Backbone as ProteinMPNN parsed JSONL, in Angstrom:
{"seq_chain_A": "XXXXXXXXXXXXXXXXXXXXXXXXXXXXXXXXXXXXXXXXXXXXXXXXXXXXXXXXXXXXXXXXXXXXX", "coords_chain_A": {"N_chain_A": [[-75.783, -68.197, 52.837], [-79.12, -68.899, 52.012], [-81.062, -71.151, 53.899], [-83.45, -73.722, 54.132], [-83.955, -76.301, 54.746], [-83.285, -77.912, 57.346], [-83.709, -79.887, 59.223], [-82.477, -82.949, 60.366], [-83.807, -85.368, 59.986], [-85.544, -84.846, 57.86], [-83.669, -84.37, 55.849], [-82.456, -86.892, 55.607], [-84.648, -88.399, 54.765], [-85.104, -87.18, 52.292], [-82.765, -87.941, 50.924], [-83.09, -90.741, 50.867], [-85.483, -90.992, 49.362], [-84.558, -89.85, 46.996], [-82.595, -91.741, 46.267], [-84.216, -93.962, 45.802], [-85.752, -93.113, 43.595], [-83.659, -92.648, 41.819], [-82.779, -95.228, 41.435], [-84.354, -96.194, 39.432], [-83.047, -95.844, 37.052], [-81.412, -98.041, 36.879], [-83.224, -100.25, 37.152], [-84.97, -99.916, 35.016], [-83.479, -100.461, 32.758], [-83.803, -101.683, 30.262], [-85.753, -100.291, 28.971], [-85.296, -98.189, 27.257], [-85.207, -94.706, 26.577], [-86.808, -93.972, 28.683], [-85.788, -94.744, 31.096], [-84.043, -92.772, 31.917], [-85.531, -90.943, 33.278], [-85.221, -91.509, 35.876], [-83.098, -90.01, 36.719], [-84.13, -87.791, 37.842], [-84.13, -88.219, 40.501], [-81.829, -87.116, 41.481], [-82.422, -84.552, 42.203], [-83.929, -84.364, 44.785], [-81.853, -85.397, 46.342], [-79.851, -83.52, 45.969], [-81.043, -81.249, 47.128], [-81.006, -82.022, 49.759], [-78.299, -82.035, 50.308], [-77.399, -79.37, 49.85], [-79.068, -78.033, 51.514], [-81.264, -76.469, 50.791], [-84.386, -75.873, 49.38], [-86.107, -74.923, 46.606], [-88.884, -75.109, 46.127], [-90.007, -75.396, 48.68], [-89.301, -72.918, 49.616], [-90.884, -71.199, 48.062], [-93.435, -71.825, 49.046], [-93.104, -71.036, 51.639], [-92.151, -72.722, 53.621], [-90.136, -73.946, 56.202], [-87.76, -75.834, 57.948], [-85.927, -75.0, 59.678], [-84.784, -73.767, 62.789], [-85.486, -70.596, 64.164], [-82.918, -68.135, 64.663], [-81.921, -66.941, 67.81], [-81.514, -63.808, 69.335]], "CA_chain_A": [[-76.74, -68.74, 51.901], [-80.422, -69.208, 52.588], [-81.316, -72.572, 54.145], [-84.786, -74.005, 54.63], [-84.019, -77.73, 55.03], [-82.296, -78.087, 58.411], [-84.012, -81.064, 60.021], [-81.723, -84.127, 59.91], [-84.743, -86.404, 59.539], [-86.0, -84.461, 56.523], [-82.559, -84.55, 54.917], [-82.3, -88.334, 55.396], [-85.79, -88.83, 53.948], [-84.856, -86.705, 50.924], [-81.727, -88.79, 50.316], [-83.682, -92.062, 50.61], [-86.395, -90.848, 48.228], [-83.72, -89.64, 45.821], [-81.985, -93.016, 45.881], [-85.269, -94.824, 45.252], [-86.048, -92.633, 42.242], [-82.453, -92.844, 41.02], [-82.645, -96.652, 41.125], [-85.091, -96.475, 38.202], [-82.074, -95.901, 35.958], [-80.947, -99.432, 36.823], [-84.312, -101.201, 36.978], [-85.595, -99.73, 33.705], [-82.371, -100.402, 31.808], [-84.205, -102.181, 28.952], [-86.9, -99.519, 28.514], [-84.881, -97.088, 26.383], [-85.001, -93.376, 27.145], [-87.644, -93.795, 29.874], [-84.993, -94.982, 32.298], [-83.361, -91.553, 32.328], [-86.384, -90.205, 34.208], [-84.684, -91.789, 37.204], [-82.139, -88.973, 37.09], [-84.861, -86.808, 38.648], [-83.767, -88.523, 41.877], [-80.715, -86.265, 41.895], [-82.95, -83.296, 42.743], [-84.074, -84.405, 46.247], [-80.55, -85.613, 46.972], [-79.16, -82.226, 45.935], [-81.632, -80.346, 48.112], [-80.559, -82.461, 51.084], [-76.892, -81.683, 50.471], [-77.207, -77.92, 49.94], [-80.008, -77.575, 52.547], [-82.172, -75.457, 50.252], [-85.372, -76.377, 48.44], [-86.832, -73.782, 46.053], [-90.333, -75.296, 46.263], [-90.332, -75.057, 50.068], [-89.135, -71.466, 49.73], [-92.066, -70.572, 47.461], [-94.559, -72.023, 49.955], [-92.775, -70.487, 52.955], [-91.908, -73.821, 54.553], [-88.758, -74.044, 56.645], [-87.6, -76.67, 59.133], [-84.841, -74.411, 60.475], [-85.218, -73.003, 63.95], [-85.001, -69.213, 64.054], [-81.813, -67.789, 65.572], [-82.298, -65.99, 68.864], [-80.493, -62.774, 69.565]], "C_chain_A": [[-78.015, -69.105, 52.645], [-80.587, -70.721, 52.735], [-82.735, -72.728, 54.644], [-85.005, -75.499, 54.87], [-82.941, -78.025, 56.072], [-82.506, -79.351, 59.236], [-83.237, -82.271, 59.495], [-82.636, -85.236, 59.39], [-85.219, -86.096, 58.123], [-84.896, -84.677, 55.489], [-82.346, -86.035, 54.606], [-83.424, -88.865, 54.514], [-85.6, -88.393, 52.504], [-83.801, -87.555, 50.216], [-82.299, -90.161, 49.97], [-84.626, -92.005, 49.417], [-85.607, -90.65, 46.937], [-83.081, -90.926, 45.332], [-83.002, -93.976, 45.267], [-85.587, -94.411, 43.821], [-84.859, -92.87, 41.317], [-82.262, -94.312, 40.635], [-83.435, -97.039, 39.875], [-84.161, -96.549, 36.999], [-81.593, -97.341, 35.796], [-82.087, -100.388, 36.476], [-85.018, -101.075, 35.63], [-84.559, -99.719, 32.588], [-82.744, -100.886, 30.411], [-85.336, -101.367, 28.329], [-86.527, -98.328, 27.636], [-84.707, -95.793, 27.141], [-85.813, -93.144, 28.417], [-86.817, -93.931, 31.15], [-84.307, -93.719, 32.797], [-84.247, -90.631, 33.168], [-85.925, -90.431, 35.649], [-83.668, -90.762, 37.658], [-82.805, -87.829, 37.858], [-84.549, -87.023, 40.127], [-82.59, -87.711, 42.382], [-81.204, -84.966, 42.538], [-83.17, -83.375, 44.251], [-82.752, -84.651, 46.973], [-79.762, -84.312, 47.016], [-79.719, -81.257, 46.956], [-81.229, -80.733, 49.53], [-79.122, -82.034, 51.337], [-76.711, -80.182, 50.666], [-78.155, -77.262, 50.943], [-80.933, -76.457, 52.067], [-83.084, -76.108, 49.228], [-86.181, -75.197, 47.906], [-88.352, -73.911, 46.204], [-90.77, -74.965, 47.683], [-90.229, -73.554, 50.286], [-90.356, -70.736, 49.182], [-93.266, -70.676, 48.396], [-94.285, -71.53, 51.371], [-92.542, -71.54, 54.02], [-90.43, -73.861, 54.903], [-88.705, -74.903, 57.903], [-86.458, -76.173, 60.0], [-85.439, -73.65, 61.65], [-84.675, -71.582, 63.831], [-83.898, -68.936, 65.084], [-82.297, -66.748, 66.56], [-81.16, -65.038, 69.134], [-80.083, -62.727, 71.021]], "O_chain_A": [[-77.969, -69.569, 53.784], [-80.29, -71.477, 51.811], [-83.184, -71.955, 55.49], [-86.124, -75.918, 55.165], [-81.809, -78.352, 55.717], [-81.573, -79.832, 59.88], [-83.325, -82.589, 58.309], [-82.275, -85.958, 58.461], [-85.288, -86.993, 57.282], [-85.169, -85.121, 54.374], [-82.082, -86.391, 53.458], [-83.189, -89.681, 53.622], [-85.902, -89.153, 51.585], [-83.941, -87.851, 49.03], [-82.023, -90.69, 48.893], [-84.577, -92.876, 48.549], [-85.954, -91.219, 45.902], [-83.028, -91.181, 44.128], [-82.689, -94.71, 44.331], [-85.683, -95.26, 42.935], [-85.037, -93.25, 40.16], [-81.644, -94.604, 39.612], [-83.205, -98.111, 39.314], [-84.458, -97.245, 36.028], [-81.392, -97.801, 34.671], [-81.935, -101.243, 35.602], [-85.608, -102.046, 35.155], [-84.744, -99.039, 31.579], [-82.061, -100.532, 29.45], [-85.829, -101.724, 27.259], [-87.401, -97.526, 27.307], [-84.126, -95.776, 28.226], [-85.528, -92.204, 29.159], [-87.119, -93.301, 32.163], [-84.019, -93.608, 33.988], [-83.76, -89.64, 33.712], [-86.216, -89.624, 36.532], [-83.397, -90.647, 38.854], [-82.121, -86.997, 38.454], [-84.692, -86.096, 40.925], [-82.373, -87.625, 43.59], [-80.485, -84.352, 43.326], [-82.643, -82.522, 44.966], [-82.555, -84.17, 48.089], [-79.077, -84.035, 48.0], [-78.964, -80.518, 47.588], [-81.121, -79.873, 50.403], [-78.766, -81.704, 52.469], [-75.959, -79.757, 51.544], [-78.054, -76.061, 51.192], [-81.336, -75.599, 52.853], [-82.625, -76.804, 48.323], [-86.875, -74.533, 48.676], [-89.033, -72.903, 46.393], [-91.799, -74.318, 47.873], [-90.996, -72.986, 51.063], [-90.812, -69.759, 49.776], [-94.032, -69.722, 48.526], [-95.17, -71.607, 52.224], [-92.721, -71.268, 55.207], [-89.572, -73.815, 54.022], [-89.509, -74.723, 58.817], [-86.061, -76.845, 60.952], [-86.463, -72.98, 61.52], [-83.524, -71.389, 63.437], [-83.937, -69.429, 66.212], [-82.99, -65.797, 66.198], [-79.991, -65.424, 69.156], [-79.235, -61.919, 71.398]]}, "name": "protein", "num_of_chains": 1, "seq": "XXXXXXXXXXXXXXXXXXXXXXXXXXXXXXXXXXXXXXXXXXXXXXXXXXXXXXXXXXXXXXXXXXXXX"}
């Protein structure tokens, strides 16, 4: 499978950002349907787990080191 998110620092940052966004579900609990926007935080967490980000792929960004033969 194609991977473009290999840096451990980048993966940790993605998880932290995802958790911050996901916390909106809790903090906006009285705001009705707006709180479910916090579920967008699952996206950066998912990209950290599967090590692939489609947006980085479109822009040609990769933190993986090329394999040497």
